[in-house]
N, C-alpha and C positions, 0 to 999 in steps of 0.2 A: 534646655534642650541639648546641651553638650553631652557627649557620650562618655566623657571621662577618660578618653584615650591618653591624654597627656599625663594624667595621674598614674596610669598603669606603667608608663614609661619612666616615671619617677625622675623628673628633671631636677637638677641642682640649681644653684643660684647663678648660673652662668649668664653673662650679659652679652647680647649681640646687638650692636647699635644700628645696624643697617641690614637690609635684605641680603646684600652682597656678603657681609660677614657671616650671616646665618647660613646661606647656601654653601659658602666655602667650607664651613665647619661640617655641615652634613655630608658634603661630598668627600671630606677627609675622614669620614667614618665616626664622627662625634655623635653618639646616641643622645646625649643631652641636648644637642642642637636640634635634632629631629623632634624630641619631646617639646622643646620650646616652640618649634614651628607648628606642631599639632595644637599646642595650647593656645597659640595666637589665632589660629584659623578654624578650630573645630566648631565653634559656635556658628560661624557663617556657613561652613560646609553642611552642618547638620540642618540648618534652617532651609537651605536650598534643596537638599535631598528630601527632607520631610515634606516640604511644600509640593515638590514635583511628584512624589509617590503617594501622597495622602497618608493614610494610617497603615500602610502596608507593612507587614512583618519583616520584609526583606530590607528595610531601610538601614538598619545597623550594618548589615553586610555591605550595602552599597556605600556607606560612608567609609568603611575600611578599604573597599576597592578604590575609592577616590584617592586615599593616601598611598596605596600601593602604586597606583598609576603616577601620582605626583613624584614619589620616590624614584621610580624607574625613569622618569622623564626630566628629572631636576637638572641634569647636566645640560640639557638643551634650553633651559630657561635663559632668556636674553635680556631680562630687566627692562623690557619695553613697557611694563606695567608693574604695579605693586605685586608682591608675592601672593598676598591675600586675593587679589583680583584674579591672578593666574589660576590658583587652586579653585576659586569660585567658578571659573570657566570649566575646569575639569568636572566639578560637581554638577554643573548645569548639563553638560553633555552626557555625563553618566546617567543623570535623571532622564534626559530625552531618550537615550538608548534603552533604558528600562521601560519607559512608557511604550516605545515602539515594539519592544520584544513582547511585552504583556498585552499589546493591542488595547491600551487604555486611551481614553479621551484626553487630549492634550489642551485643546482650546475649543470650547463650545462657542457657537455663534451667539453673541450678545448683540442685539440690534443697536446700530448707532442712532443716537438721538441728538441731532444738532452738531454744530461745530464747536471746537474747543475755544473757549474764550478765557481771558484772565479772570473775569468775574466768576465764571462757572467753576474754573479750577480752584479759585479761592474759596468759594462756598463748599465745594466738595472736600477741600483740605480741612475745613472746620469740622466736618463730620469725622474725618479720619483721626484728627487730633484730640477729639473729646475723650474724656476719661471713662470709656466704656469698654475696658479691656476684655472682659469676659464675653459680652455681647458681640463686640467687634471681632474678636478672635473666632467665634462661631460663624459669623457672617463671612469672614475671609475664607474659612475652611469650606464654604459652599461655592466659592468661585472656582472656575477652571484652574488647573495647575499652573499654567503660565501666568495668569493674573495674580494668583497667590504668591508666586515667586517674585514678580515685579513689585507688588505691594510690599513684600517683606524686604527686598533689597533697597527700595527707595525710602520707605517710611520707618522701618525698624533699624536696618543697618545704615541708613543715611548715606548710601552710595550715590555718587553723581551719575548723571545720564551717561557720561563717557565711560565710567567704570561698568555700568550695567550693560552698555553696548559691547564692551570688551568681553564680559562674561557670557552674554547671550548671543552675540553676533547680529543682534537686531539693530537697524538704524535708529538713531535718536528720535526721529519723528514718529516711528512706529511705537517706540517705548512710551513716548508721551501720549500717543493716541490710546494705547492699551491701558495705560494708567488712568486716563480720563474715563475710559469705558469701565474699568474695574471699579473706580470710585462711584460712578453712576449706578452700576449694578449693586454695589454695597448700599448706597443710599436707598435705592428702590426696595431692596430686600428688607432693610431695617424699617422703612416706613410701612411696609406691608405687615410686618410682625409686631411693631410697637407703635403706640401713640406718639405724636410729636413731643408731647410733654415729658414722656419717659426718656427721650433722647436729649 
């Protein structure tokens, strides 16, 4: 899913051992450093933007806008989170802005079915972790954009609840609840479309 922005910038073999070193180099006008920054984060940014906007043709422009905003605001980055989490937050809010501007549906009502339990979460996790990449990817794409984004951040990018909270601004309890509901919706969708034996 990366857009190849880093390859366009042609980074050399420069090494930046920390976010602070990388940011300092970018702020000093080092183009290689910015290319390294894009290379390290473009997969995450692309996934967030693509999930939030669906298959919309504007998504590549939106990814570029995320990096423009990141560059303009980099001097204000305070290292309260990882640099990747910070740009993930920019991508998330750009996606939200896009959804509102285009008047798209952000979060459809999926009825709650019971409370979250460790057993239920564990059973739902087994479904997520099965080797059904094509089928599962299609099912995820049918979820509302917020659920798609949270599933991607938690299960594909393996971000912590705290990192997802930083990116989305949602409380941890809400994130857990939405992930539970997203997994339940995925399970129900898959069971409607396929026999249990196929899964």
